N, C-alpha and C positions, 0 to 999 in steps of 0.2 A: 080923778084918775084919767080923764080924757086926755089931758096934756102929757101924761107920762108915756103914752104910746109912741110919741115922736122921739123919745130918748134912746130907743133901741137902734143900734147901728145896723142890725139886720133883723127886722121884725119877723120875717119868715123863719129864720133859724131859731129865734127866741121862742116862737110859737111851737115849732117842732120839738124843741128841747122841753118846753112845758108840757106838751102833749105826751111825750115819752114818760115824763115823771108822773103825769096824771094816770096814764095807762098802767104803769108799774104799781101805783098806789091803789087805784080803784078798780082796775080791770076793764076789759072792753065793754062789758054790759053796763057799767055805771059811767062810762066815758061821757064827758059833757064839754061842749064848746065854752060854756060860761065858766066852768071851773078851770079850763085851760087858760082863758083870758085872765082870770083872777090870778092864777099862778104866774103868768107872764107879766102881770102888772099893767095890763092894757085894757081898753074898753071892751065890753062884752061883744061888740060888733066886729072887732079886729079879726078874730079867726074866721068868721063868715066872709068877711071882705076878701081875705086871702085864699080861702079854701072852699068856700061855698057852704058846706055843711059838715057835720061830723064825719060822714063817709069820705068827703074830700080830704079832710085833715088826716084821717086814718090811712087813706090811700097814699098821700104824700109821705106820711111817717113810715109806711111799709116800704115804699120805694127807697127812702133814705136808709132804712134798715138793711135792705139788700146791698146798698153801697158800703155800709159799715161792715156787713157780713163779709164781703169780699176783701175789705181792708184788713179785717182780723185774720182771715186765712192768709193773706199776703204777708202779714207779720210773721206767722209761723213758717211759711214757705221760705222767707228770706233767711231764716236761721237754720234751715235744713240743708242737708246735702242736696246738690242739684240734680241727682239722678231721678228719673221719673217715678220710681217706687217711693223714694223718700219724700218727694213732693206730694204724692197722693196721700201718704200718711200725715204729712204736715197739714195739708188742706183739711183732712178729717179732724185733726186736733184743733185747728182753727175754727171749724164748724162747731165743735163742742165748746171751745172757749167762748164763742159768741153767745151760744145758748145759755151758758151758765152766768155770763156777765149781764145779759139782758133777756131774762126769761119771758117777760111780758111782751117785749117787742118780737122775740122769736116766735111766740105763740100767735101773735098778730099776723106775722108773715107766713107761717106754715100751718096754722090751724084755725083761722078765723075767716068767715065769709063777709066780714064788715068792710074790708077794703074792696075797691072796684078793680078787680084784676084785669079788666079790659082796658084800663087807663093806659095810654101809651108810655108814660114815664115809668109806671110800675111794671108794665110788661118788659120794657127795655132793661130795667134794673134786675128783675127776676131772671130774664133770659141771659143776662151777662153772667149771673151766678151759675146757672145751669151750663152755659157754654164753657165756662172755666172748668167745671168738673168734667165735661165731655172731652175737652182738650187734654186735660191731665190724664184721663183714662186712655185716650188714643195714644198719647206719647208713651205710655207704659205698655202698649200693645193690646189693649182691651177693646171691648165693643159695648153695645147697648146694654146687654145683660150685666156687664161689669159696672157700668154707670149706675144702674138700678141697685145692684148689690152694695156698692160702696156708699151710695146715698142712704139706703135703708140702714146700713150698719151705723154710720155716723149719726143719723137722725135718731135712731132707736137708742143709742148710747146717750146722746144728748138729752132726750126726753126722760129716760130712766134716771139719769143723774140729776136733772132739774127737779124731778118729783121726789128725790130721795129714796127711790125704790131699789136702786142697785147698791144695797148696803155695803157689800164687800169693797166696792170702789169708792163710795161716798166717805167711808171711814179712813181711807188712805191719805197719807200726806201728799201734797200736790205733786212732788217729784215722782213718788211711787205710783200715783194715779196716772201720770203721763206715761210712765214706762209700761204700765199695764194696758192703757189705751193704745199705745203704739203696737203692742203685741196683738191686741184684738183687731185693730184696723189692718195690720199686716196680713193677718190670716184671711181677711176678706179678699185681698188682692196680693197674692204672694209675689215676691221678687222673682224675676226670671233667672 
């Protein structure tokens, strides 16, 4: 197995991919560098060489998660009307899309103390996500309380949908769910 580690074009990316799969399958409590290495088809020392320890790998994965989180929001925003209110709603829908597509990564980013949130790369990625929300709210004429309200609304909906607790929405077809979520997110920050 030792010689296979050199066949990866981008070992760091391969390890992050394997780490996300490991996280999704086993959870943060059972997360193991050795299992990540096995999943990536590399020596057991490769993850430690690149990330130091499990916390270092989870920190890098959370930072990558925030970048993907913003990309998912940007996909929704690109399809939405360019007015500030529509962009806020689209960002909220992207927030929920990300959580539903990557629940384990979402929980790592927003509900785990395993990543080192003082890490500069993770701080920068998390700050970029928050700054994006603040800029959208400011463009719509809102302030700090509106940032908190919209974040809480999107996060709460995402968490309830991920856990299957919001049965009336979980049982809807995707298009109907989107329409309902749009109404709910719009109520949080009404159009001017």
